[in-house]
C-alpha positions in Angstrom: 0.0 0.0 0.0 1.3 3.4 -0.9 1.2 5.9 2.0 0.4 9.6 1.2 0.1 12.9 3.2 -3.4 12.2 4.3 -2.4 8.8 5.8 0.3 10.7 8.1 -2.0 10.4 11.2 -2.4 6.9 10.9 1.6 6.3 10.5 3.3 8.8 12.9 6.8 9.2 12.3 9.2 7.8 15.0 13.0 7.3 15.1 14.8 4.4 16.6 14.4 6.0 20.0 10.7 6.3 20.7 11.1 8.6 23.7 11.6 11.8 21.7 9.6 14.9 22.0 9.0 18.4 20.7 7.6 21.1 22.7 7.5 24.9 21.9 6.7 28.3 23.4 5.8 31.4 21.7 6.6 34.6 23.6 4.8 38.0 22.8 6.7 40.8 24.2 5.2 43.7 26.1 6.8 46.9 27.5 10.5 46.8 28.4 11.2 43.3 27.2 8.6 41.8 29.5 6.7 38.8 28.2 3.1 39.7 27.9 1.8 36.5 26.6 3.2 32.9 26.6 1.6 30.0 24.5 3.3 26.8 25.2 2.3 23.0 24.6 4.1 21.9 27.7 3.5 22.9 31.3 7.3 22.5 32.1 8.3 25.0 29.4 8.5 28.6 30.5 10.7 31.8 30.2 11.2 34.9 32.2 11.4 38.4 30.6 13.8 39.3 27.9 15.3 42.2 30.0 18.6 43.3 28.3 17.9 40.7 25.5 18.4 37.7 27.7 15.9 35.2 28.8 16.1 32.1 31.0 14.3 29.2 29.5 13.1 26.0 31.3 11.9 22.8 29.4 11.5 19.1 30.3 14.8 17.6 31.2 16.2 15.3 28.7 19.5 13.5 27.7 19.9 15.3 24.3 18.4 18.6 23.0 18.4 20.6 20.0 16.7 24.0 19.5 15.0 26.0 16.7 14.1 29.6 17.2 12.1 32.1 15.2 11.5 35.8 15.4 9.1 38.3 14.2 10.5 42.0 14.9 10.4 45.4 13.4 14.3 45.3 13.1 15.0 46.2 16.7 16.2 42.5 17.2 17.6 40.5 14.3 18.5 37.1 15.8 17.6 34.8 18.6 20.3 32.5 19.8 20.7 30.0 22.5 23.8 30.7 24.4 23.9 28.1 27.0 21.9 25.0 27.5 21.8 22.1 30.0 19.7 19.2 28.6 19.9 17.2 32.0 18.7 20.4 33.9 16.2 21.5 31.3 17.5 25.1 31.2 18.7 27.4 28.4 19.6 31.0 28.0 17.9 32.5 25.0 19.4 35.8 23.8 18.0 38.4 21.4 20.7 40.2 19.3 21.2 42.9 16.8 24.6 43.0 15.2 25.8 40.4 17.6 25.1 42.7 20.7 22.2 41.5 23.2 19.3 43.8 22.5 16.0 44.1 24.3 13.2 43.1 22.0 10.6 45.9 21.3 7.0 45.8 22.3 5.0 43.6 20.0 7.9 41.4 18.9 7.2 37.6 18.9 9.8 35.0 19.8 9.3 31.3 19.3 11.4 28.6 20.7 10.9 24.9 19.7 12.9 22.1 21.7 13.6 18.7 20.3 14.7 16.3 23.0 15.1 12.7 24.0 13.4 12.0 27.4 15.5 10.8 30.3 12.8 9.5 32.4 
C-alpha cells in the first residue's frame, strides 16, 4: 500500500528511540522586554522576561536537546540564539541580538523557541 500525506496521522513518524519529544513556546513581548503572553504546549516550558535581551528558558529535562528559534520583529532585534543549555537540567539561555549585541526586543515582537529532545525518564 502506498502511504500519502493524508495517511500521516495513521502512520506517525518515529525514530529508533521512541522517547523523543518536541515542545514549543511562543512569547509575545510587551513593554521593556517583558513577556506579555506565553503560548506553550508543555507545562514544564517557560521563560522569564527578555530584559537586556536575555531570557532564562526552562523545558523538560532530557538526555539530548536541539533548538529551533524564530522571530518576528520590526528590526530592533535581528536574531534569537541559544547561548547556554543544559539538557539534563532542562534550562537554556535565550538571547535576542542586533549586530551580535544583546538587545531588548521591542513591544509587539514575537519569539518562538522549539525544543527537540530525548526524554531521560
